[in-house]
N, C-alpha and C positions, 0 to 999 in steps of 0.2 A: 851823044857820047858813045865812042866806040866800045866794043866789047872788052878790048884790052884795058882801057881807061876804067870801065865799070869794075872789072876784076881787081885793078890796082886799088881802087877806092874801097872795095869791100875788104882787101887784105889790110889796108891802113886802119880801117874802122875796127877790125878784129884785133889788130895789134894794139890799138888804143884801149880796147876793153881788157885785154890780158894785162896791160900795164895798170889799169885801174884795179883789177883783181889783185895783182901782186902788191899794190900799195895798201890795199884793204888787209891782206895777210900780214904785212909789215906793222900795221896799226894794231892788229890783234897781239902780235909778238911784243910790241912796245907797252901795251897795256897790261901785260902779264896774263893774257888770256890764251897763250899758245898751248895746244895739247898735243901729245904724242903717244903713240902705242909702244909698248915694250914687249917684244916676243919672249913669251915664257917657254922654257923647255921643261917638259913633263907635265904631270897632271896638276890640276888645282889642289891646294891643301894648305895646312897651317903654316908650311914653309914652301916657298916657291923659288925656282932657280931662274935668274935673270942675268944675262951677260956674264955667266960663269959664276955668279954669286948666289949663295943661298941666304934668303931673306925671310924673316918672319912676316907672314902675310895678314895684314889687317885691311886689305883692300877688296875683298870678295864678298859674295853674298851666299856662300855655300854654308849656310847657318847649321845644318846638321851633319856637315862633313860626309855627304853621301855621293858627291860627284865622282869619287874614284872608288866607290864600293865595288869590290870583285863580284858581287852577285849581279849588279846592274851591268857590268861589262859583259858578263857571261850571257845575260838575257839579250843584250843588244846583239851580240854575235850570232846567237841562236835564232833570234827573230829575224835578223837580216837574211839568214839562210832560208827562212820560211816565206818571208814577205817582200824579199828584195830591199834595196836601199832607198827607194822613193816610192811615193804613192802614185805618181804617174798621171794625176789629173786632179781637177778641183772636187771638192767633196760632193757637189751636186751632179757631177758626171760620173766618173768611175773610181774616184780617189778615196771614197769612204769605204772602210773595211770593217770586218767583224771586230778586229782589235780596237778600232776607234769606238765602235758601238759598245764594246764591253767596258772601256775605260769611262765613257760618258755615263753608262749605267752605274758603275761602282762609285763614281764621284758623287752622282745625284743621291744615291741611297745614302752614302756615308755622311754627306753634308745636310741631309734631310731637306733637299730642294726638289721641285718638280722635275727638272731635267737639267742637262749640261750640254754645252757646245764647245767644241774644240777649235783652237787657233794655233798658228805657228808661233806668235809671240804675244806678250801682253800688249805691246804697241798696236799690233794688228787687231787685237780683240777690241780695244778701245775705239779704234777707228772704224770698226764695224758697228759696235753696239750703239754709240751715241747718235750718229746720223740716221741710223735706222729707226730710232725711237722719237727724235724731235727734228724739227726743220723750221722753215720760215713761218713766223706767226707764233712759235713756241719760245720757251725760255730754257737756258741752262744756267744753273746756279753752282758755281764752282768755288771750292775752297782755294784761297789765293796761292797756297803753297803746293798745290797738287803737281803731279808729274806732267812733263811736257806732253806726253801722249794724250792726256785728258784735255789739255788746252787745245792741241791740234784737232782733236775729235770735235770739240765744241765749235771751233771755227769752221770745220768742214760741214757741220751740220746746217750752217745757216741760220740757226736759232739765235735769238738776242742773248748776249752773255752778261751776266752779273757775277761778282765776286763777293764772298763773305769770309769772315775770319773765324776760325775755330777757337772755342775758349773765350771769345769775346761775347759776353752776355747780350742776347738780343740781336746779334748781327745777322744771322740767317733769318730769324723772325721778321725783323724789318725788311729785309731784302725780299722775302716771299710776299709780304704785304704790299709791296710796291709792284709786284708783277700780276698782271691781270690778262685773261684770255689765253687760249692755247694751253698745251701741256707744259709742265714744269718738271724738269729733271735735275735733281741735286746730285753733284759729283763730289766724292771725298775719298781720300785714302784711309785705310785702316791704321797702318803705321806709316808715318811720313818718312819717305826715303832718304831725305838729307838731314832733317831734324831728329828723327827717330822716336818722337813722341807718339803716343796712341790717341787717336781722335776721340772726342766725346760723342760717339755715335749714338748713344741712347738719347741724349738731348736733341741731336740733329734729327734722329728718326721721329721723335715726338713732334718737332716743328713740322716736318714733311706731313705726318699724319693729320695734324691740325689744319694744314692748308691744302691737302689733297694733292701733295707733289710726290713724284716717284724718287726713290733714293737708290743710287748705284754706288757701291764701294769697291774701290780697287784695293785689294788686300795682298798684293804681291809680297810685302814684307812681313805680313802676319800670318799667312797660311802656312801650315806645317809646323809653326813655332809656338803660337799662343793657343790658349784654350786647354782644358783638361786632356783631351784627346788629340790636340793639334790641329783642330778644325779652323783655327785662326781668330782673328779679332772679334768676330761676330759671336763665336762660341764663348770667348772670354767674357763678353759683355751680355750674354744671354739673349741676343737678338735673333728672331725667327724670320722666316721668309715673308710674312706679312708686313714686317717693319722694314726690311731691306729686300725688295723685290729682286735686286740684281747684284750679284757678287762676281767680281773678276779676280782671278789669281793666276800665278804662273807656276811652272814646274822647274824654272831654271834657278831658283834660289833654295828653298829649304829641301825640295826634293832632289836637287843636284842633277837634273837632266835637262829637258828642253821642251818648250811648249807652253800653252796657256789654255784657260777655259773660262767660260762664263756659266754661272749656275743660278737658277731661280725660277721666277714665274714662267710657266710653260708658254702662255700666249705671248709674252714679250720676247722670249728667245725664238719662237717660231717666226715672229715678225723679223727678227734679225736674220734668221736663216732664209727668209724670202726676200728681203730688201737690203740686207747689209753688204754693200758692195766690196768691202774688204774681206768678207767671208766668201761671197759668190765667185768673185773673179780672181782667186788665187789658188794654187795648188795646195792640196790637203797635206798636213804633216804626214811624214813617213810612218807607216803602220808600225815599224820596228821601234820607233821612238815612243809611240803610244804603249807598246809592250813594256818598255822601260819605265814609263810613268806608272803603269800599274804595279810594276815590281817595287818601285820606290815608294808608292802609296802603301804597300804591304810592309816595307821596312818602317815607315813611319809609325804604323800601328804596333808593330812587333817591338820595336827597339825604343821604348819610351825614355830609356835612359839618356838618349841623345837630347831630347828637349830638357830634361832635368839638369844635365851638365851645363847646357847653354845658359839656363836660368841661374845656375850657380856662378858661372863665369860673370854673368851680368852683375849680379849682387857683389861679387869679389872686386870687380872693376870699380864700381861705384863706391864701395867701402874704401878701397885703396886710394882713389881719388879724393875722398873726403879726409883720409888721414893725412895726405900731402897738401890739403888745401888747393887741390887742382880743380879748376872749374871745367868739368865736362858737362855733357848735356843733361844729366840726371834724368834720363828718359825711361828707365826701366825696360829697355829693349836691347836688342843686339846691336843697334846702330847708336854710337856715342860720338857726337861731334865735338871738336875742339875749335871754338870760334876764334879767328885771327884777324878778322876785318878786312884788311887790304889784299889785293891780289899778290902783291910782292911779299907780304909777310907769310902768306899761305904757301907760296912757292919755295920761299927760303926754308921754311919749316919742313916741307916735304923733302927737300934735298938734304937737309940735316938729318932727318930720320933715315933716309936712304944710306947716307954715309955710316949710319950706326947700325945697319943691318935690318931696318924695318921698312916695309913697303906700305906707305900711307899717302896716296896722291893728293894733291891739292884740289879742292872743289871750289870753283870760281863762277861768277856770272858767265852765261845766263842761267847756269843751273841753279844757283842761289842768287838772292837779291844782291845788288851793289852794296858794298861795305859789309857783307856778311860772308866773306870768304872763309874757308875752314879746312881742316882736316877731318875726314869722316873715318873713324875706326869702326870696323865691322867685325863682330865676334863670331866665332864658330865653336860648335862642340868638339871640333878637332883640335882646338887650341890647348896648350898646356899651361899650368899655373905659372911656371917661370916665364912664359912669353908675356903674360899679363903684367907681371912685375917688371919686366924690362920695358914694356910699353909705357908704364906709369913713370918710371924713373927717367926714361928718355924724354918723355913730354915736359917734365919739370926742367930737365937740362936744356932743352931746345928753347923752351920759353925764356929762360934766363939768358941764353945767347941772343935772343931777339930783344932783350931789355924789358922783358915782362915778368911780373910775379906769376906764381902758379895760378892765382886767381884771375889772371888775365889783364890786371891793371898795369899800366907802364911804371917802371921803376924810375925813381929820381935819377937825374944825370949828375955825375960828379962835376963839381965846379959850378 
């Protein structure tokens, strides 16, 4: 075959592949699984501006309302002047600064853990942690509704994967009993990001101790929010390092800034620093962002009223939902799901909320299981009481438009 014919064949093959990709994208759209970004103007807050409209924002994770705090903005500018805007290298080369070291030390001391290790994102942290601790011949036992990053980390590790169900008596115990040989690493979230419920970590920790398994908790949605001092789900439940050897949490939610960390057993984290590919082979977070996280940690401790207000809003929303016979998640957390079932119903509901001045995007598979599509309302200390009332009233109104009673059941059709 001549070179010209070979190139023509390659072009034809590529065109066929692009046609297949386009068809796949159209299938996503037809199935109600199409996603799109909406560019926001201005800072994150209880009200956001999209396409020239001001909307009540129930779509963020800025739980304490810190993301636009003037002190953090001032610290960022000053720290960038001192440290520059990037770290310039991986942490194990020259990217690790005194600012990083100070943040790790403060976090470890405050959380009462041996040490901390910083990462750019929670996703990167999980991809570093799990494969560094287990591999072929080992086991990962994963709560079935865990975040996608934990699933990806488990698959990347090469360890055998088994799932269990939180709250189902004996599920983890039976799964542990069926795993023999090699290390066993149990993965669970503290607060589940889509359901909003708090994991029964005390029972999970007991099962792990009984079977000699390691327990790692992703507390991205509990850290800074739960517990008497805001240390998260482990503080709320009174769990120490010996019961939960590894904790991962992020700065991009309750602390309102950017980055993530792992805290816990010194030997385990040293293994991650030595073997975790997603830690070793990536540029370190900018020192200026570490300085912002330190300042945000200070605000978390100084301004406890933010946690109290958020807890008040959670109680008010759940009480208001009960008064309206509205079936929300009853999660006792800042995450309140409104289950709708189908992709189409969730998308229609989201658009109806948007038309009424409320941002509440549809959550659909693969983020949640098929048939469990929903709206996910996320509360913030920055919200106002009137916004919660509007959210509840609009929820009832939109459900009725969809032919549903506030409790979620279908209304009888006329005729």
